[in-house]
SEDREN-13800 format. One record per residue (C-alpha): residue number from 1; x, y, z. Coordinates in steps of 0.1 Angstrom, whole numbers, plus 2048, in hexadecimal, padded with zeros to 3 digits. Each point is the difference from the previous one (the first is absolute). Layout:
<nutors>
nutor seq = NUM east = X north = Y up = Z
...
</nutors>
This chain:
<nutors>
nutor seq = 1 east = 723 north = 743 up = 904
nutor seq = 2 east = 7FC north = 826 up = 7FC
nutor seq = 3 east = 813 north = 80E up = 7E2
nutor seq = 4 east = 80E north = 823 up = 7FC
nutor seq = 5 east = 810 north = 815 up = 7E4
nutor seq = 6 east = 81C north = 819 up = 805
nutor seq = 7 east = 7FA north = 823 up = 7F3
nutor seq = 8 east = 81C north = 818 up = 7F6
nutor seq = 9 east = 7F4 north = 823 up = 7F9
nutor seq = 10 east = 80E north = 820 up = 7EF
nutor seq = 11 east = 7EB north = 81F up = 801
nutor seq = 12 east = 801 north = 81E up = 7E8
nutor seq = 13 east = 809 north = 818 up = 81C
nutor seq = 14 east = 81F north = 7EB up = 808
nutor seq = 15 east = 7F4 north = 7FC up = 824
nutor seq = 16 east = 804 north = 7DA up = 7FA
nutor seq = 17 east = 81A north = 7F2 up = 7E8
nutor seq = 18 east = 7FD north = 7DA up = 7FC
nutor seq = 19 east = 7F6 north = 7FE up = 825
nutor seq = 20 east = 7F3 north = 7E0 up = 80E
nutor seq = 21 east = 7DC north = 803 up = 80C
nutor seq = 22 east = 7EB north = 7EB up = 818
nutor seq = 23 east = 7F9 north = 7DD up = 7F1
nutor seq = 24 east = 7DE north = 7FB up = 7F0
nutor seq = 25 east = 7EC north = 7E0 up = 805
nutor seq = 26 east = 7F6 north = 7E9 up = 7E3
nutor seq = 27 east = 7DE north = 7F2 up = 807
nutor seq = 28 east = 7EA north = 7E5 up = 7F0
nutor seq = 29 east = 7E5 north = 818 up = 7F5
nutor seq = 30 east = 800 north = 825 up = 7F6
nutor seq = 31 east = 7FD north = 81B up = 81A
nutor seq = 32 east = 7DE north = 812 up = 803
nutor seq = 33 east = 80A north = 824 up = 7F8
nutor seq = 34 east = 7FE north = 81A up = 7E6
nutor seq = 35 east = 818 north = 7F5 up = 7E4
nutor seq = 36 east = 80C north = 817 up = 7E4
nutor seq = 37 east = 815 north = 7E6 up = 7ED
nutor seq = 38 east = 802 north = 7DA up = 7FD
nutor seq = 39 east = 820 north = 7EF up = 7F5
nutor seq = 40 east = 803 north = 7DB up = 7F8
nutor seq = 41 east = 823 north = 7F1 up = 802
nutor seq = 42 east = 801 north = 7E1 up = 7E9
nutor seq = 43 east = 81D north = 7EA up = 809
nutor seq = 44 east = 7F7 north = 7E7 up = 7E5
nutor seq = 45 east = 807 north = 818 up = 7E3
nutor seq = 46 east = 825 north = 804 up = 7FC
nutor seq = 47 east = 814 north = 817 up = 7E9
nutor seq = 48 east = 825 north = 807 up = 7FE
nutor seq = 49 east = 81B north = 7F4 up = 818
nutor seq = 50 east = 811 north = 81D up = 812
nutor seq = 51 east = 826 north = 805 up = 7FE
nutor seq = 52 east = 804 north = 81C up = 819
nutor seq = 53 east = 7FE north = 825 up = 809
nutor seq = 54 east = 81B north = 81A up = 805
nutor seq = 55 east = 816 north = 81B up = 7F1
nutor seq = 56 east = 824 north = 806 up = 7F4
nutor seq = 57 east = 821 north = 803 up = 811
nutor seq = 58 east = 80C north = 81A up = 7E7
nutor seq = 59 east = 823 north = 80E up = 803
nutor seq = 60 east = 7F1 north = 81D up = 814
nutor seq = 61 east = 7EB north = 7EA up = 816
nutor seq = 62 east = 81C north = 7E8 up = 809
nutor seq = 63 east = 818 north = 81C up = 807
nutor seq = 64 east = 7E9 north = 811 up = 818
nutor seq = 65 east = 7F6 north = 7E0 up = 812
nutor seq = 66 east = 823 north = 7F0 up = 801
nutor seq = 67 east = 818 north = 81D up = 801
nutor seq = 68 east = 7ED north = 81D up = 810
nutor seq = 69 east = 7ED north = 7EF up = 81C
nutor seq = 70 east = 813 north = 7F5 up = 820
nutor seq = 71 east = 801 north = 7DA up = 802
nutor seq = 72 east = 7E5 north = 7FC up = 81C
nutor seq = 73 east = 7E8 north = 817 up = 7ED
nutor seq = 74 east = 807 north = 7EE up = 7DF
nutor seq = 75 east = 7F7 north = 7DF up = 810
nutor seq = 76 east = 7E0 north = 80E up = 80D
nutor seq = 77 east = 7F6 north = 80F up = 7DF
nutor seq = 78 east = 808 north = 7DF up = 7EE
nutor seq = 79 east = 7EA north = 7ED up = 818
nutor seq = 80 east = 7E4 north = 819 up = 7FB
nutor seq = 81 east = 803 north = 7FB up = 7DA
nutor seq = 82 east = 806 north = 7DB up = 7FD
nutor seq = 83 east = 7F3 north = 7EE up = 81F
nutor seq = 84 east = 7DB north = 7F8 up = 7FE
nutor seq = 85 east = 7FC north = 800 up = 826
nutor seq = 86 east = 814 north = 81F up = 809
nutor seq = 87 east = 7F9 north = 812 up = 7DF
nutor seq = 88 east = 7EF north = 7FC up = 7DF
nutor seq = 89 east = 812 north = 7E1 up = 7F2
nutor seq = 90 east = 80C north = 80C up = 7DE
nutor seq = 91 east = 804 north = 7E1 up = 7EA
nutor seq = 92 east = 809 north = 80E up = 7DE
nutor seq = 93 east = 81E north = 816 up = 7F6
nutor seq = 94 east = 804 north = 810 up = 7DD
nutor seq = 95 east = 825 north = 807 up = 7FD
nutor seq = 96 east = 811 north = 817 up = 7E7
nutor seq = 97 east = 81A north = 7F1 up = 7E8
nutor seq = 98 east = 818 north = 81D up = 800
nutor seq = 99 east = 7F5 north = 824 up = 807
nutor seq = 100 east = 7DD north = 80F up = 800
nutor seq = 101 east = 7F5 north = 824 up = 807
nutor seq = 102 east = 804 north = 7F9 up = 826
nutor seq = 103 east = 826 north = 7FF up = 803
nutor seq = 104 east = 81D north = 818 up = 806
nutor seq = 105 east = 812 north = 7F6 up = 7E1
nutor seq = 106 east = 7F7 north = 7F0 up = 7DE
nutor seq = 107 east = 811 north = 7DE up = 7FC
nutor seq = 108 east = 7FC north = 7DE up = 7F0
nutor seq = 109 east = 813 north = 7E0 up = 806
nutor seq = 110 east = 816 north = 804 up = 7E2
nutor seq = 111 east = 80A north = 825 up = 7FE
nutor seq = 112 east = 81C north = 809 up = 7E7
nutor seq = 113 east = 812 north = 81F up = 7F5
nutor seq = 114 east = 7F1 north = 811 up = 7E2
nutor seq = 115 east = 807 north = 7EE up = 7DF
nutor seq = 116 east = 808 north = 7DE up = 810
nutor seq = 117 east = 7EC north = 7E0 up = 7FE
nutor seq = 118 east = 800 north = 7DF up = 813
nutor seq = 119 east = 7ED north = 7E5 up = 7EC
nutor seq = 120 east = 80F north = 7E5 up = 816
nutor seq = 121 east = 7F4 north = 812 up = 820
nutor seq = 122 east = 823 north = 7FC up = 80F
nutor seq = 123 east = 7FA north = 81F up = 815
nutor seq = 124 east = 7DE north = 7F6 up = 80D
nutor seq = 125 east = 7FD north = 805 up = 825
nutor seq = 126 east = 7E4 north = 805 up = 81A
nutor seq = 127 east = 81A north = 80F up = 819
nutor seq = 128 east = 7EC north = 820 up = 802
nutor seq = 129 east = 7E3 north = 7ED up = 811
nutor seq = 130 east = 816 north = 7EE up = 81A
nutor seq = 131 east = 803 north = 81E up = 817
nutor seq = 132 east = 7DC north = 805 up = 80A
nutor seq = 133 east = 7E7 north = 7F3 up = 7E7
nutor seq = 134 east = 809 north = 7DB up = 802
nutor seq = 135 east = 803 north = 801 up = 826
nutor seq = 136 east = 7DE north = 811 up = 803
nutor seq = 137 east = 7F0 north = 7E5 up = 7EB
nutor seq = 138 east = 812 north = 7E4 up = 813
nutor seq = 139 east = 7F4 north = 80E up = 821
nutor seq = 140 east = 7DD north = 801 up = 7F3
nutor seq = 141 east = 803 north = 7DC up = 7F5
nutor seq = 142 east = 80D north = 7F7 up = 823
nutor seq = 143 east = 7E0 north = 80E up = 80F
nutor seq = 144 east = 7E9 north = 7F1 up = 7E5
nutor seq = 145 east = 812 north = 7E4 up = 7ED
nutor seq = 146 east = 7E2 north = 7FC up = 7E8
nutor seq = 147 east = 803 north = 823 up = 7F0
nutor seq = 148 east = 7FF north = 7FE up = 7DA
nutor seq = 149 east = 819 north = 817 up = 7EF
nutor seq = 150 east = 7F8 north = 80E up = 7DE
nutor seq = 151 east = 819 north = 815 up = 7EC
nutor seq = 152 east = 7FB north = 81B up = 7E6
nutor seq = 153 east = 819 north = 815 up = 7EC
nutor seq = 154 east = 7FB north = 825 up = 7F9
nutor seq = 155 east = 81A north = 7FF up = 7E4
nutor seq = 156 east = 81B north = 7EA up = 7F0
nutor seq = 157 east = 824 north = 80C up = 805
nutor seq = 158 east = 806 north = 81F up = 7EC
nutor seq = 159 east = 818 north = 7F0 up = 7E7
nutor seq = 160 east = 7E5 north = 7E8 up = 7F5
nutor seq = 161 east = 7E8 north = 81D up = 7F6
nutor seq = 162 east = 7FB north = 818 up = 7E3
nutor seq = 163 east = 808 north = 81E up = 817
nutor seq = 164 east = 81F north = 7F1 up = 80F
nutor seq = 165 east = 7F2 north = 808 up = 823
nutor seq = 166 east = 7E6 north = 7F2 up = 818
nutor seq = 167 east = 7EA north = 81F up = 7FB
nutor seq = 168 east = 7E9 north = 7FE up = 7E1
nutor seq = 169 east = 805 north = 7EA up = 7E1
nutor seq = 170 east = 7F9 north = 7DD up = 7F6
nutor seq = 171 east = 813 north = 7DF up = 801
nutor seq = 172 east = 817 north = 7FB up = 7E2
nutor seq = 173 east = 7F5 north = 7E2 up = 7EC
nutor seq = 174 east = 823 north = 7F1 up = 800
nutor seq = 175 east = 7FE north = 801 up = 827
nutor seq = 176 east = 7E1 north = 7EB up = 804
nutor seq = 177 east = 814 north = 7E0 up = 807
nutor seq = 178 east = 819 north = 810 up = 817
nutor seq = 179 east = 7E4 north = 812 up = 813
nutor seq = 180 east = 7F0 north = 7DE up = 805
nutor seq = 181 east = 821 north = 7F3 up = 80F
nutor seq = 182 east = 800 north = 81F up = 817
nutor seq = 183 east = 7DF north = 7F4 up = 80E
nutor seq = 184 east = 80F north = 7DD up = 804
nutor seq = 185 east = 81E north = 80D up = 813
nutor seq = 186 east = 7EA north = 816 up = 816
nutor seq = 187 east = 7EA north = 7E3 up = 80B
nutor seq = 188 east = 81E north = 7EA up = 806
nutor seq = 189 east = 813 north = 81A up = 814
nutor seq = 190 east = 7E2 north = 808 up = 816
nutor seq = 191 east = 7F9 north = 7DC up = 806
nutor seq = 192 east = 825 north = 7FA up = 809
nutor seq = 193 east = 7FC north = 81D up = 819
nutor seq = 194 east = 7E3 north = 7ED up = 810
nutor seq = 195 east = 7E2 north = 811 up = 7EF
nutor seq = 196 east = 7EA north = 7E9 up = 7EA
nutor seq = 197 east = 7F0 north = 813 up = 7E3
nutor seq = 198 east = 7DC north = 7F6 up = 7FB
nutor seq = 199 east = 7F9 north = 815 up = 7E1
nutor seq = 200 east = 80F north = 81B up = 7E9
nutor seq = 201 east = 7EE north = 818 up = 7EA
nutor seq = 202 east = 811 north = 80B up = 7E0
nutor seq = 203 east = 7FD north = 826 up = 804
nutor seq = 204 east = 7F1 north = 818 up = 818
nutor seq = 205 east = 7E7 north = 816 up = 7EE
nutor seq = 206 east = 80B north = 7F8 up = 7DD
nutor seq = 207 east = 7E9 north = 81A up = 7F1
nutor seq = 208 east = 80F north = 81E up = 813
nutor seq = 209 east = 821 north = 812 up = 7FA
nutor seq = 210 east = 80A north = 814 up = 81F
nutor seq = 211 east = 817 north = 81E up = 7FC
nutor seq = 212 east = 811 north = 7FF up = 823
nutor seq = 213 east = 804 north = 7DB up = 808
nutor seq = 214 east = 807 north = 7DE up = 7F0
nutor seq = 215 east = 7E6 north = 7F4 up = 7E7
nutor seq = 216 east = 7FE north = 7EE up = 7E0
nutor seq = 217 east = 7E5 north = 7FF up = 7E5
nutor seq = 218 east = 7F5 north = 7DD up = 7F6
nutor seq = 219 east = 7E5 north = 7FA up = 7E7
nutor seq = 220 east = 7E9 north = 7E2 up = 803
nutor seq = 221 east = 810 north = 7EF up = 7E2
nutor seq = 222 east = 823 north = 807 up = 80D
nutor seq = 223 east = 7F6 north = 7F1 up = 822
nutor seq = 224 east = 7F1 north = 7E1 up = 7EF
nutor seq = 225 east = 820 north = 7FB up = 7EC
nutor seq = 226 east = 817 north = 805 up = 81E
nutor seq = 227 east = 7EC north = 7E7 up = 816
nutor seq = 228 east = 7FA north = 7E6 up = 7E5
nutor seq = 229 east = 822 north = 800 up = 7EF
nutor seq = 230 east = 818 north = 80B up = 81B
nutor seq = 231 east = 7F5 north = 802 up = 825
nutor seq = 232 east = 7EA north = 7E1 up = 801
nutor seq = 233 east = 81A north = 7E9 up = 7EF
nutor seq = 234 east = 81C north = 80F up = 815
nutor seq = 235 east = 7ED north = 7F8 up = 820
nutor seq = 236 east = 7F8 north = 7DE up = 7F3
nutor seq = 237 east = 824 north = 7F8 up = 7F7
nutor seq = 238 east = 80D north = 80D up = 822
nutor seq = 239 east = 7E6 north = 7EC up = 813
nutor seq = 240 east = 7F1 north = 820 up = 80F
nutor seq = 241 east = 7DC north = 7FA up = 80D
nutor seq = 242 east = 7F7 north = 825 up = 806
nutor seq = 243 east = 7E0 north = 809 up = 7EF
nutor seq = 244 east = 801 north = 81A up = 7E4
nutor seq = 245 east = 7E5 north = 81B up = 801
nutor seq = 246 east = 7F8 north = 818 up = 7E4
nutor seq = 247 east = 7F5 north = 824 up = 7FE
nutor seq = 248 east = 804 north = 80E up = 824
nutor seq = 249 east = 7ED north = 81F up = 7F8
nutor seq = 250 east = 7DD north = 811 up = 803
nutor seq = 251 east = 7DE north = 7F2 up = 7FA
nutor seq = 252 east = 7F9 north = 819 up = 7E3
nutor seq = 253 east = 814 north = 7ED up = 7E5
nutor seq = 254 east = 7F4 north = 7DC up = 802
nutor seq = 255 east = 808 north = 7FB up = 7DC
nutor seq = 256 east = 825 north = 7FE up = 80A
nutor seq = 257 east = 7FD north = 7E0 up = 815
nutor seq = 258 east = 7E6 north = 7F2 up = 7E8
nutor seq = 259 east = 81A north = 804 up = 7E4
nutor seq = 260 east = 81B north = 7EF up = 813
nutor seq = 261 east = 7EA north = 7E3 up = 80B
nutor seq = 262 east = 7F3 north = 7FB up = 7DD
nutor seq = 263 east = 824 north = 7F9 up = 7F4
nutor seq = 264 east = 805 north = 7DA up = 802
nutor seq = 265 east = 825 north = 803 up = 808
nutor seq = 266 east = 7FC north = 819 up = 81B
nutor seq = 267 east = 7E1 north = 7F0 up = 80F
nutor seq = 268 east = 813 north = 7DF up = 805
nutor seq = 269 east = 817 north = 811 up = 819
nutor seq = 270 east = 7E9 north = 81B up = 80F
nutor seq = 271 east = 7EE north = 7F7 up = 820
nutor seq = 272 east = 7E9 north = 81F up = 7FF
nutor seq = 273 east = 7FD north = 825 up = 803
nutor seq = 274 east = 80C north = 81A up = 819
nutor seq = 275 east = 7EB north = 820 up = 804
nutor seq = 276 east = 803 north = 823 up = 80E
nutor seq = 277 east = 7E6 north = 818 up = 80D
nutor seq = 278 east = 807 north = 821 up = 7EF
nutor seq = 279 east = 7E7 north = 7FF up = 7E3
nutor seq = 280 east = 7E1 north = 7ED up = 7F6
nutor seq = 281 east = 7E9 north = 7EA up = 815
nutor seq = 282 east = 805 north = 7E0 up = 814
nutor seq = 283 east = 7E9 north = 7EC up = 7E9
nutor seq = 284 east = 81B north = 800 up = 7E4
nutor seq = 285 east = 810 north = 7E4 up = 814
nutor seq = 286 east = 7E1 north = 7EB up = 7FD
nutor seq = 287 east = 7FD north = 807 up = 7DB
nutor seq = 288 east = 823 north = 7F3 up = 7F9
nutor seq = 289 east = 7FB north = 7E3 up = 818
nutor seq = 290 east = 7E0 north = 7F6 up = 7EE
nutor seq = 291 east = 813 north = 800 up = 7DF
nutor seq = 292 east = 81C north = 7EB up = 80F
nutor seq = 293 east = 7F2 north = 7EE up = 81E
nutor seq = 294 east = 81F north = 7EA up = 804
nutor seq = 295 east = 816 north = 81F up = 807
nutor seq = 296 east = 804 north = 810 up = 822
nutor seq = 297 east = 7F9 north = 823 up = 80B
nutor seq = 298 east = 816 north = 814 up = 817
nutor seq = 299 east = 7FA north = 824 up = 80D
nutor seq = 300 east = 823 north = 80D up = 805
nutor seq = 301 east = 800 north = 825 up = 807
nutor seq = 302 east = 7EB north = 81B up = 80F
nutor seq = 303 east = 812 north = 81D up = 812
nutor seq = 304 east = 7F0 north = 816 up = 819
nutor seq = 305 east = 808 north = 825 up = 7FB
nutor seq = 306 east = 7F6 north = 824 up = 804
nutor seq = 307 east = 7EE north = 7FF up = 7DE
nutor seq = 308 east = 7E3 north = 7EE up = 812
nutor seq = 309 east = 7F8 north = 818 up = 81D
nutor seq = 310 east = 7F4 north = 801 up = 81B
nutor seq = 311 east = 801 north = 7E2 up = 817
nutor seq = 312 east = 7DB north = 7F8 up = 7FA
nutor seq = 313 east = 804 north = 7FD up = 7DA
nutor seq = 314 east = 820 north = 7ED up = 802
nutor seq = 315 east = 7F3 north = 7E7 up = 81A
nutor seq = 316 east = 7E1 north = 7F8 up = 7EC
nutor seq = 317 east = 815 north = 7FE up = 7E0
nutor seq = 318 east = 817 north = 7E6 up = 80F
nutor seq = 319 east = 7E5 north = 7EB up = 80F
nutor seq = 320 east = 7EF north = 800 up = 7DE
nutor seq = 321 east = 820 north = 7F2 up = 7F1
nutor seq = 322 east = 803 north = 7E5 up = 81B
nutor seq = 323 east = 7DD north = 7F5 up = 7F7
nutor seq = 324 east = 7FC north = 805 up = 7DB
nutor seq = 325 east = 823 north = 7F2 up = 7F6
nutor seq = 326 east = 7F9 north = 7E0 up = 812
nutor seq = 327 east = 7DC north = 7FE up = 7F2
nutor seq = 328 east = 810 north = 803 up = 7DD
nutor seq = 329 east = 816 north = 7E1 up = 804
nutor seq = 330 east = 820 north = 810 up = 80E
nutor seq = 331 east = 815 north = 7E8 up = 814
nutor seq = 332 east = 812 north = 81D up = 811
nutor seq = 333 east = 7FB north = 824 up = 80D
nutor seq = 334 east = 821 north = 814 up = 800
nutor seq = 335 east = 806 north = 824 up = 80A
nutor seq = 336 east = 820 north = 811 up = 7F6
nutor seq = 337 east = 81C north = 80C up = 818
nutor seq = 338 east = 802 north = 7EF up = 822
nutor seq = 339 east = 80F north = 820 up = 80E
nutor seq = 340 east = 808 north = 824 up = 7F6
nutor seq = 341 east = 80E north = 81D up = 814
nutor seq = 342 east = 7F1 north = 821 up = 80A
nutor seq = 343 east = 807 north = 80E up = 7DD
nutor seq = 344 east = 7F1 north = 7E2 up = 7EE
nutor seq = 345 east = 822 north = 7F3 up = 7F7
nutor seq = 346 east = 81C north = 7F8 up = 7FC
nutor seq = 347 east = 7F9 north = 804 up = 7DA
nutor seq = 348 east = 80F north = 80D up = 7E0
nutor seq = 349 east = 7DF north = 812 up = 7F9
nutor seq = 350 east = 7FF north = 825 up = 802
nutor seq = 351 east = 7DE north = 7FF up = 810
nutor seq = 352 east = 7F5 north = 7E0 up = 812
nutor seq = 353 east = 7DB north = 7FD up = 80A
nutor seq = 354 east = 800 north = 7DB up = 80A
nutor seq = 355 east = 7FB north = 7F3 up = 823
nutor seq = 356 east = 80D north = 7E0 up = 80F
nutor seq = 357 east = 7EF north = 7E8 up = 818
nutor seq = 358 east = 818 north = 80E up = 81A
nutor seq = 359 east = 810 north = 823 up = 803
nutor seq = 360 east = 823 north = 800 up = 80E
nutor seq = 361 east = 80D north = 823 up = 809
nutor seq = 362 east = 825 north = 801 up = 7F7
nutor seq = 363 east = 807 north = 81B up = 819
nutor seq = 364 east = 7ED north = 7F5 up = 81F
nutor seq = 365 east = 7FD north = 7DA up = 7F7
nutor seq = 366 east = 7DB north = 803 up = 809
nutor seq = 367 east = 7EA north = 7E5 up = 7F1
nutor seq = 368 east = 7DC north = 807 up = 7F4
nutor seq = 369 east = 7E9 north = 7E5 up = 7F4
nutor seq = 370 east = 7ED north = 80F up = 7E2
nutor seq = 371 east = 7DC north = 7F7 up = 7F6
nutor seq = 372 east = 80F north = 7E9 up = 7E5
nutor seq = 373 east = 80D north = 7EA up = 81C
nutor seq = 374 east = 7DD north = 7FB up = 80F
nutor seq = 375 east = 7EE north = 7FC up = 7DF
nutor seq = 376 east = 819 north = 7E5 up = 7F6
nutor seq = 377 east = 7FC north = 7F0 up = 823
nutor seq = 378 east = 7DA north = 7FB up = 7FA
nutor seq = 379 east = 809 north = 7E4 up = 7E8
nutor seq = 380 east = 825 north = 7F6 up = 807
nutor seq = 381 east = 7FC north = 7F9 up = 825
nutor seq = 382 east = 7E3 north = 7E8 up = 7FB
nutor seq = 383 east = 801 north = 7F0 up = 7DD
nutor seq = 384 east = 81B north = 7E6 up = 7FE
nutor seq = 385 east = 813 north = 7F3 up = 7E1
nutor seq = 386 east = 7ED north = 7E4 up = 7F0
nutor seq = 387 east = 7DE north = 80F up = 80B
nutor seq = 388 east = 7E5 north = 800 up = 7E5
nutor seq = 389 east = 7E9 north = 81D up = 7FA
nutor seq = 390 east = 7DD north = 7F5 up = 806
nutor seq = 391 east = 7DE north = 810 up = 7F6
nutor seq = 392 east = 7F0 north = 81C up = 815
nutor seq = 393 east = 7E4 north = 818 up = 7FA
nutor seq = 394 east = 80B north = 822 up = 7F4
nutor seq = 395 east = 7EE north = 821 up = 7F7
nutor seq = 396 east = 817 north = 816 up = 7EC
nutor seq = 397 east = 806 north = 823 up = 80E
nutor seq = 398 east = 7EB north = 7F8 up = 81E
nutor seq = 399 east = 80B north = 7E2 up = 815
nutor seq = 400 east = 81D north = 7EE up = 7EF
nutor seq = 401 east = 80F north = 7DF up = 80A
nutor seq = 402 east = 81A north = 7E5 up = 7F9
nutor seq = 403 east = 803 north = 7DF up = 812
nutor seq = 404 east = 81A north = 7E4 up = 803
nutor seq = 405 east = 803 north = 7DD up = 80E
nutor seq = 406 east = 822 north = 7FA up = 80F
nutor seq = 407 east = 812 north = 7DE up = 7FD
nutor seq = 408 east = 7F9 north = 7F9 up = 825
nutor seq = 409 east = 7DA north = 804 up = 7FA
nutor seq = 410 east = 7FD north = 823 up = 80F
nutor seq = 411 east = 7EB north = 81A up = 7ED
nutor seq = 412 east = 808 north = 825 up = 7FA
nutor seq = 413 east = 7E6 north = 81A up = 7F5
nutor seq = 414 east = 80C north = 823 up = 7F8
nutor seq = 415 east = 7E4 north = 81B up = 7FF
nutor seq = 416 east = 803 north = 824 up = 7F5
nutor seq = 417 east = 7E3 north = 818 up = 806
nutor seq = 418 east = 802 north = 819 up = 7E3
nutor seq = 419 east = 7E3 north = 815 up = 80D
nutor seq = 420 east = 800 north = 819 up = 81C
nutor seq = 421 east = 7E3 north = 7EE up = 812
nutor seq = 422 east = 804 north = 7E5 up = 81A
nutor seq = 423 east = 7F6 north = 7DD up = 7F3
nutor seq = 424 east = 7F3 north = 7E4 up = 815
nutor seq = 425 east = 80B north = 7E0 up = 7EE
nutor seq = 426 east = 7F4 north = 7DD up = 804
nutor seq = 427 east = 81A north = 7E7 up = 7F5
nutor seq = 428 east = 7F7 north = 7DC up = 7F7
nutor seq = 429 east = 820 north = 7EC up = 805
nutor seq = 430 east = 7F1 north = 7E1 up = 7F2
nutor seq = 431 east = 800 north = 7F0 up = 822
nutor seq = 432 east = 7F0 north = 81C up = 814
nutor seq = 433 east = 7F8 north = 824 up = 802
nutor seq = 434 east = 810 north = 81F up = 80F
nutor seq = 435 east = 7F8 north = 825 up = 7FF
nutor seq = 436 east = 819 north = 81D up = 7FE
nutor seq = 437 east = 7F9 north = 825 up = 801
nutor seq = 438 east = 819 north = 812 up = 7E9
nutor seq = 439 east = 804 north = 826 up = 803
nutor seq = 440 east = 7FE north = 816 up = 7E1
nutor seq = 441 east = 81F north = 7FE up = 7E9
nutor seq = 442 east = 810 north = 7E6 up = 817
nutor seq = 443 east = 810 north = 7DF up = 7F8
nutor seq = 444 east = 801 north = 7E0 up = 814
nutor seq = 445 east = 810 north = 7DE up = 7FD
nutor seq = 446 east = 7ED north = 7E3 up = 810
nutor seq = 447 east = 811 north = 7E0 up = 807
nutor seq = 448 east = 7F1 north = 7DF up = 80D
nutor seq = 449 east = 80A north = 7DC up = 802
</nutors>
């Protein structure tokens, strides 16, 4: 029986954006033609199991999708985001515990008047999220019930901090236990609302203290103490199964997660490390994984934005992250905002340069699918939860690849041509050969059963 592979192509000139091409045949022997590259896909060599791929329904994103769009347009956008057949099949959401920078107002789930405290968390409430954030996530789950939801705080409630507010400062030592209970209540409240929480990280970007939006400095030793003596035991006592991830920051300070994982108390409760894109190199994830091979790796944030112009640079940059994060043990690839408006908001930032997967114009209600949507689609549409990364030939900065074996036995190969020359590629699937001609600076996902 003749075998074929699907090919889905994106070109650097945007003439094709994740466009399905003519199927290519897989034959028993190599084709006789001039070949520039040979790639072996080794299905026998397995690496990490994949958890999913996606972005975040921030306050801003959920508001735009759920409150600004008319219902029929919202349903279409949600299908394009979360349905693998009609769209790109997002399978992982990183949700904010309280407010981030992409919100119209700064809030936590336990806000109090200045000078007041609530160590019993009697005033804890997720009511802010019930208007559009929780409905947006529930609708996503109705389209793809297997979505894994991770949650990360940008700050503890202000009264728990040294500054008395969510902007700047550190967690007061006497508030470690009550903050752990804050996490417990959040997970329980979201699960009561119908949203299972797969994992939490302790703090978004613990080494950075923003001036305009919520943030909280957490040193490695403080994070280790919080996990080992407070959050881990609190989850254990409450019967919460959500994984605890440490760090959730850039590749350039691997000493932070190494310190946390070296602490026996923290390591007992920590499933692994979450990483961001904005400093350092992808290989930091492998270095930490090699030191602690029993701990998982999750890549949890990379935002597109105007600081990486133009389209050509941004497209190559994001395809590099799709490939190099997974080749360095990450179980996930996660961009940032699912949607932003024509002014890169709503936001509390005085100048927002971020871009969402989708742009929703608040005035005209027009929807534009950004390059971030298509780069994410190159992996999220084809690689299923429970897939394993498998080995494939890669030449760094020339022809880069990452490959996966899905639970149903299908194989996915993602290729990024990082040169401006066309490449004629012979692919050894392990059970046959196929040839694909990839234009300069283009990317393709090949899928075969």
